[in-house]
Structure formats: structure tokens, C-alpha cells
KOLRO-71263 format. One record per residue: x, y, z of N, C-alpha, C, O, CB in turn. Coordinates in steps of 0.1 Angstrom, whole numbers, m for minus. Each point is the difference from the previous one (the first is absolute). Glycine has a CB too. Layout:
[[X,Y,Z],[X,Y,Z],[X,Y,Z],[X,Y,Z],[X,Y,Z]];
...
***
This chain:
[[124,m548,m172],[m1,13,5],[m7,10,m10],[m4,10,4],[25,m14,9]];
[[m22,m1,m26],[m5,10,m10],[m15,3,3],[m5,10,m5],[21,m20,m11]];
[[m23,2,24],[m14,3,3],[m1,12,9],[m11,6,0],[6,m30,m2]];
[[15,29,8],[m1,12,9],[5,13,m8],[m2,11,6],[5,m26,15]];
[[2,13,m32],[5,11,m8],[m10,4,m11],[m7,m9,m5],[31,2,9]];
[[m26,19,m7],[m9,4,m11],[4,m6,m13],[12,m1,m4],[m17,22,16]];
[[m5,m25,m20],[2,m6,m13],[m5,10,m11],[m11,6,2],[10,m30,7]];
[[9,27,m19],[m4,9,m11],[m1,m9,m12],[11,m5,m5],[1,26,15]];
[[m24,m22,m16],[m2,m9,m11],[1,6,m13],[1,m7,m11],[m15,m6,26]];
[[12,26,m16],[0,7,m13],[10,12,0],[4,5,10],[m28,m11,m12]];
[[28,9,m10],[10,11,m2],[m5,13,6],[8,7,5],[0,m19,m26]];
[[m21,15,20],[m5,12,5],[2,0,15],[3,11,6],[m20,m10,m24]];
[[15,m12,25],[2,0,15],[15,2,3],[3,7,10],[m22,m23,m8]];
[[28,11,m10],[14,3,3],[3,15,m2],[7,6,8],[m1,m30,m16]];
[[m11,29,m3],[2,15,m2],[m6,8,12],[7,9,4],[m8,m13,m29]];
[[m11,1,29],[m6,7,11],[8,m1,13],[1,9,8],[m23,m12,m19]];
[[27,m9,14],[8,m2,12],[13,9,0],[4,5,10],[m13,m29,m9]];
[[15,25,m13],[12,8,m1],[m3,15,0],[6,7,8],[4,m26,m21]];
[[m20,23,6],[m3,14,m1],[m7,6,12],[2,12,2],[m4,m16,m26]];
[[m5,m4,32],[m8,5,11],[9,2,13],[m5,7,9],[m15,m17,m19]];
[[32,4,10],[8,1,12],[11,11,m2],[8,0,m9],[m12,m24,14]];
[[3,34,4],[10,11,0],[10,m1,11],[10,6,0],[m27,8,m12]];
[[13,m21,23],[7,1,12],[7,m14,4],[8,0,9],[m23,18,m1]];
[[11,m28,m16],[6,m13,4],[6,m7,m13],[m3,4,m11],[m14,m7,29]];
[[26,m7,m15],[6,m7,m11],[m10,m11,m4],[m6,m7,8],[29,12,1]];
[[m24,m7,m22],[m9,m11,m6],[9,m11,m5],[9,3,m8],[m27,14,2]];
[[16,m29,11],[8,m11,m4],[m10,m10,m7],[m10,m4,6],[27,7,13]];
[[m14,m7,m31],[m8,m9,m8],[8,m12,m3],[10,1,m6],[m24,18,m3]];
[[8,m31,13],[6,m12,m3],[m8,m8,m11],[m12,m3,3],[22,2,21]];
[[m4,m1,m35],[m7,m8,m10],[4,m15,1],[11,m3,2],[m11,23,m18]];
[[m10,m28,15],[3,m15,1],[m13,m7,4],[m11,6,1],[35,m1,5]];
[[m22,m18,m3],[m11,m9,4],[0,m2,15],[11,m2,6],[m11,m9,m29]];
[[m12,10,29],[0,m2,14],[5,m14,4],[5,m2,12],[m25,16,m11]];
[[20,m24,m10],[5,m13,4],[15,m2,m3],[5,m11,4],[m28,3,m10]];
[[29,17,0],[15,m1,m2],[7,2,13],[m1,9,7],[m2,0,m31]];
[[12,m19,27],[8,1,13],[8,12,2],[1,6,11],[0,m30,m12]];
[[5,29,m10],[7,13,1],[m9,12,3],[4,8,8],[13,m17,m24]];
[[m28,9,10],[m10,11,2],[m5,m1,15],[m3,10,6],[m4,m10,m31]];
[[5,m13,29],[m5,m1,14],[10,5,10],[m4,7,10],[m8,m27,m17]];
[[25,18,5],[10,6,9],[0,15,m1],[0,7,10],[14,m27,m13]];
[[m15,26,m9],[m1,14,m2],[m12,6,7],[1,11,6],[11,m13,m28]];
[[m24,m5,21],[m12,5,6],[2,1,15],[m5,9,7],[m9,m19,m25]];
[[21,0,24],[2,0,14],[9,12,4],[m3,6,10],[1,m31,m9]];
[[12,27,m8],[9,12,2],[m8,13,m1],[1,9,9],[19,m22,m17]];
[[m27,14,m3],[m8,12,m2],[m10,3,11],[m2,11,5],[5,m14,m29]];
[[m10,m8,29],[m9,1,11],[6,5,12],[m5,9,7],[m8,m28,m17]];
[[25,13,14],[7,5,12],[5,14,m1],[m1,7,10],[8,m31,m6]];
[[m3,28,m16],[5,14,m2],[m12,9,2],[1,11,6],[18,m18,m22]];
[[m30,4,10],[m12,8,0],[m5,2,15],[m5,11,3],[m2,m19,m26]];
[[9,m2,31],[m4,1,14],[9,10,8],[m5,7,9],[m4,m30,m10]];
[[21,24,m3],[10,9,6],[m1,14,m4],[6,9,6],[8,m29,m3]];
[[m20,23,m15],[0,13,m5],[m12,8,3],[m2,11,m4],[16,m19,m14]];
***
């Protein structure tokens, strides 16, 4: 599922994602796309993002 979520590769991108949002919650998941736990979290985050 991580392929449908935005990827932030640099610290500057993380900062901008946090600082540029005033009306929405920013959730950042650190980890590897191939990690089974991260895969489950990506699926949950994707489903939540669809509902918000």
C-alpha cells in the first residue's frame, strides 16, 4: 500500500509537510516499505485517508 501514500525522502520535505498544513492532521510513518509491520500501518493509513 505504500505506493499510494506520499513518500518524504528528505528532512526538508518532512518539515514542509508539517509546516504547510494548518487545517489537517499530518501523520508521518518512519520505516521501510518492505517491513510487514509498516505494510500493515500503510494499509490502515490509506483507509483512514480515504475516509477523511
